[in-house]
C-alpha positions in Angstrom: 23.8 -285.9 -86.7 25.8 -288.9 -87.3 28.8 -290.3 -85.5 32.1 -290.7 -87.3 35.3 -292.4 -86.3 38.3 -290.2 -87.2 41.8 -291.7 -87.2 45.1 -289.7 -87.4 47.6 -291.8 -89.2 51.4 -291.4 -89.6 54.0 -293.3 -91.7 57.0 -294.3 -89.6 60.0 -296.6 -90.2 59.5 -299.8 -88.4 61.7 -302.8 -87.7 64.4 -303.4 -90.3 63.7 -300.0 -91.9 60.4 -300.9 -93.3 57.7 -298.3 -93.5 54.6 -298.9 -91.5 51.4 -297.0 -90.7 50.7 -296.0 -87.1 47.6 -294.6 -85.6 48.4 -291.5 -83.6 44.9 -291.0 -82.3 41.3 -292.1 -82.7 38.2 -289.9 -82.0 34.5 -290.4 -82.2 32.9 -287.2 -83.5 29.2 -286.3 -83.9 28.8 -284.2 -87.1 26.4 -283.6 -90.0 28.8 -285.0 -92.6 32.4 -286.3 -93.0 33.8 -282.9 -93.8 32.4 -281.4 -90.6 33.7 -284.5 -88.6 37.2 -284.0 -90.1 37.3 -280.3 -89.1 36.0 -281.0 -85.6 38.4 -283.8 -85.1 41.3 -281.6 -86.2 40.4 -279.0 -83.6 40.0 -281.6 -80.8 43.2 -283.5 -81.7 45.2 -280.2 -81.6 43.6 -279.3 -78.3 44.2 -282.8 -76.8 47.8 -283.0 -78.0 48.6 -279.3 -77.4 49.5 -278.8 -81.0 49.3 -275.8 -83.4 48.5 -278.0 -86.3 47.4 -281.7 -86.5 50.0 -282.5 -89.2 52.8 -282.2 -86.7 51.8 -285.6 -85.4 50.0 -287.2 -88.4 50.4 -287.5 -92.2 46.7 -288.0 -93.0 43.2 -288.4 -91.6 40.8 -291.3 -92.2 37.1 -290.6 -91.6 34.4 -293.3 -91.6 30.9 -293.6 -90.3 30.8 -295.4 -86.9 29.3 -298.9 -87.2 27.1 -299.5 -84.2 25.4 -302.9 -84.1 21.6 -302.8 -83.8 
């Protein structure tokens, strides 16, 4: 298994009406691949936030391998 960093991102209107991207949550997930990490993160995010669906708090999900220095 590999470790992935999963971020839940949302576009919001910031200062002066400009659109900006805000991270709604970050999770470290152990999974076999990025797809599995995404699905596990969705379930955990919903549980942690007491949501029925992750998209109620985020517009998109970014998944990347965790970079741990050796």
